[in-house]
N, C-alpha and C positions, 0 to 999 in steps of 0.2 A: 738434679732437676729442682728448682725452689718452688717454693710454696709457701703463700699467705693467707691467712684465715682471717677476714673480718667479723665481728660481733657487732651486733647494735647494742648490748647491753655490758655494763661492766662486769669483770671477773669472767669474762667468755660465756654469758648468758644471751639468751635471745636468738632471734634470727641471725643467722651467719651465712657466708658466702666464701668458699675456696677459690683461690684464683693462683694460677701456675704460668701466667704471661703478661705481658703489658696490657693494661685496660684503661682506654682514654677518658671512659665515663661508666662510673660505678652505681650510679642512681638507679639504674634498673634492677640491682642486685641488694641493695640496702638503702635504709633511710640516714642512717646517722651510725658512727663508728665509736664506740666507747671502749673497745679492748681487741688487742691483735695477737695471734701468734703466727710466728714464723719458722716454719721446720726445715727450710730451706732457701739458700741464697739470701741476698741483700737487695733491699727494695727502698725505693724512693715513693713515699706516698704525699700526694698534692691534693690541697685544699679544695680545689677547683678542677671542674673537667678539662680536658686537653693538656693536662701536665701544668697547670697554671696555680697561682696562689702560693702559699705558703707551702714549704717542702720540709719533709720528716725523713731523715734517714734512719731505716730499720733494719738491723741485723736479726739473726736468728736468735729466738727467745720469747717470752711469755711477756704481754704488756697489758696487765689486767685493767687500765686506766688511760686514758689519753694523755694524762700528764707524765705517764712513765715514757713516752717517746717524745716528750718536751711540745705536745700539742697544745694549741691556742683553743681549740674547740674540738668539739666531735664531727667534724664534718672532714670526709676523705672521699673524694670525688674522681680520682685517677690515680694510677699507680704505674711503676716502671721497676722492673728488676734489671739490676747491674750486673755484669759479668766481672767476676775477681780479675784484678790488674795487679801484675808482679812486676811491672817494669819500675823504672826509676820516676822521681816527681822533680818538677822544677818549675816555678812561676815567676814572674817579676811583677810587682804591684807600682802604682802610681798615685800620687795625691791629686792628680789634675785629670780631667777627661782628656781623650785622645792620645793616650800614652806620653803623656807630658807631666813634667813637676819633677819632684823627688820621687826618686825609685829605689827599689831594694829588691834583690833576688833571693828566694826563699825555696829550699829543698828538704824542708823538714816542717813539722808541726809547730804551732806558735799559739801559747795559751794567751798571751798577752801582747797583743800588737803593737799598743803604745809604748810598751817598756822597749821593744826593739826597733821600730820604726819612728816613733816620737810624732805620730800622726794617727788621727783616729779614723778620717775619711779616706775611705780608698775609691777614687773615681774611675781607676780604668785597670786593667791587668791584661797580663800574657801568659796564658796557660801553656807551656812548653810540651811538659810530660806529665802525665797521670790526671786523676781526677781529684778535685779538691773541694772541701765544705768551709764555706764561710760562715761565720756565727756573727749575730748582731753585738753581743757582749763577750767579754774576757770569759776564760776558763769554759769554753764551750757551751755557751749558753744563748737563748734568744732564738730569734729567726734565724734559720737555717737556708744556705743556698749552694747549689751542687754547681759545680763550674767544671766543663770540661776542656780538653784541649782547644785553643783557640784564642782570638783576640776580642775583649771584651772593652770597647772604648768609651763607654759610659756605664754606669752602675745599674742602669735599667735594664741592660743587654742580661744581666744575671737575674732578674727579676725582682730586684727592690726597688724601692721608691727613696731610699734614705741611704748615703754612701758609707754611713758608719759600720765599720767591720771591728769588733773586739778581738776575736781569735780566728784560727783556721786551723784546719789538719787535713792531713792528707786522707783520701776516702780509699780505706784498705780492706782487705776480706775481713780481717780481723782488727776491730777498732778498740 
């Protein structure tokens, strides 16, 4: 069973709240989040309520400051636990909306998309198997976006406003 503990202060100080299931609005439990402990499961923390805004993938461990989970600020307003996935991974990316333009299929992590695909902008994709994390910059840096199996006809479908993808990886129980 998964558990995540949110702390208002850095280094696990101040008011805290323990969570063991999805929560679409954490505001009633804490005002800000400056540190996190995950003692079980893998989580996606969202900057805004109802699983909106920046997404942060957080695995078991201690995060004494929001920079440790690549946070842009100390705002966490919803969270979801995701079940381990042990199957295969497969996706197809496109450099144009609606599954058009140049395409390439992937089954493994890619630390630098431009080196392999020769495009920085990914406007659409088809996630055929597994869960994937898109990162705004190479080497798994910048804004993170979780993609579950399905068709994403425009980059806004996975929550971004800019089609730039610098890297991606498979969302695995152990990253």
